[in-house]
N, C-alpha and C positions, 0 to 999 in steps of 0.2 A: 478498548474495543471489545474483548469478550465478556465483558459483564453490561455492555448495552443490550438492551430487549431488542428480539429480532421484529417485533414490531415498529421499533423505531428506526431500523436500519433500512427499513423497505420504504421510509417516506423521507421527503426533503427537508430540510429547517426552511421555517417561513421566510419566504423570498429567495429561496435558492431554487436552482433549476434542474438540479440533480439529486437523486436520493443519495443518503447516507451511504449506502452500500456501495453507488457507484462511485464516490469518493474514496472509499476503501479500495475498490477494485483499481482504480486509477494510480491510487497511491502503491498498491502492490506492484503493479506493472512497473513505476518508474524506479522501486527499488530492484526487481528483478534486473531490469535493463543495466543499473548501474552494477549490480554484480556480473553481469554476464560480461559488461565493458571490462571490468578488473580482472577478471578470470582470462579474458581474451577470447571468448567463445560467441558465437552469435546470438542475438537478441531473440527471442521467441516471446510469442503472445501467450500468457497466462490462460489457463483453462477458467471458464466461467463458472465458479462455485455457487453451490446455494449459500443462503445467508448464514445458515449456523458454521461454514468452511472458511469464512472471509478472515475471522481473527487469526486462525492457524496460517492462512495463505499469507497473511501480512507478516506474522511473526517468522515465519521460513524464509521469506525475501530479505526482511531485515537482519535475520542472523547471517544470510548468504553476503550480504554487503559490508557488515561487520567483520566477518571471517577474512574476506578478499580484498576490500576496498581500500582505496590509498586515502590521505587526509582529502582531497578534492571529493571524490566520491563520498567519504562519509559526511562532509558539511552538504553536499546536495542531499545525501539520504536524511538528515537531520531537519533541513528545510522542508522536505516534501512532508515529514512527519508532522512537523509543527503545522503546515498548512492543513494537513488533515484534521488536526487537532481543533484547528480555528474552525473548520468546516463542519464539524459534527455538534 
């Protein structure tokens, strides 16, 4: 993700209806929600970061799930990241 050129993040894959950046944002939100659920805190909408911040946002939300998630949360996080990978 961090090695993806910013010019590619701002475009959709051929045949896709959303940009790669939007896919990353959606995945980061899923991970943030999983982490919030695991920690027993309310879900919050993530801030809309510029393209160059998306890799860090994804990394932080993923780390939160790894730190606090139970096996079902980890499985859901893995599926979300794999879906992102397929979409990029």
